[in-house]
C-alpha angles and dihedrals in degrees: 000000000000108000128200121243090253094053092048088051092051093050092049092050092048092052093049092050091045091054091053093047092048090058091052092044090060088058096052093092089060094058120116111245099251129117094228095048094043093044092050091049094052091045090055091049090048094048095046091051092048091050090054092051093044093050091051098044101037092040090059097035106028094164095060122097123245137218117176135164095234102039143046119277117255126208107221127219084243100063093189098065135053139161118236111200139181107180093192121021110182098039095165091053089049092051092050094048094251112146097226112101136103151197113244125197127172136177118215122198121188092341096312126103104235102172135023141180127192113182125191104194096186091062096026090235115154112192113188143158142177125200110272094005102085130241126284143192107205101306098340126095114239128224130176117246122279098219114138104184122073091216089065095048132100116205134192133212142157123256117218115243135214097013097310116186089243093063098094093049092047092050089052090050091053093047089056101040103039096068091053104049147048093255150310124241131201111193099159104239116093094190090058092043089059092044089051091053088053090050093050092244090117122032094211146350138202134178142160134222099021123156121239091250091055093062114013096096092041092053095063092040092055093046094049089050090058099261128138117234128180141161112272089237109058111244092022130123117249099210095039097043099037093218121113146160128197140171143144115294099253094060103026097098094048093043095046092046090057095047095043093049092095 
């Protein structure tokens, strides 16, 4: 596909950050088992990856705004455009040596995400999309699944940790959805969950209390792959609220009715 200069820039930045993170990932097994040591290690990997992305993106587009997980937000001279970046989505997986984590980069224009990249370095899978240009995985066009019966569907979600306030609602969600479907997965990286919906690997996904950088890139990738994605609360704002639900069109209404029936 013909890619814009911005999308090419995003893909280049994601690959460079992924290369840095992959080197650190190979050292995870050598960490001492201590929260402080492990936490410090991951923070350094996170920060180094974000610095790489920021240097690439802001160096090429210095007037754009910036929102990143590991650094302060910047209001750009161009108030209509900003980068939204998570240098390492799936930090806990990374820390435990599990090869399921990603780099997520999105471009927002006038409040709408218009381009997104989710890169999984361990599998060399580059998911990307640009508004009106479809969604892609490396050189293959993406399309959400075509399943029409909930009983055939596999869904994904996030599970709250350490007594999070969202735990009761999530347990209620699971109690309602598990009897109706083929399974629910929790792989611990929302950016990849969304990319997997776009690829038809999952039939739907929902989660609460996400940050904008966790999901911004995935939102446009799902939409460009033909998926439906909405705030969990009708009339809400996905990026502002951090709560979303998505699925292919044939099952979206049934799926969302179950999850929203709190």
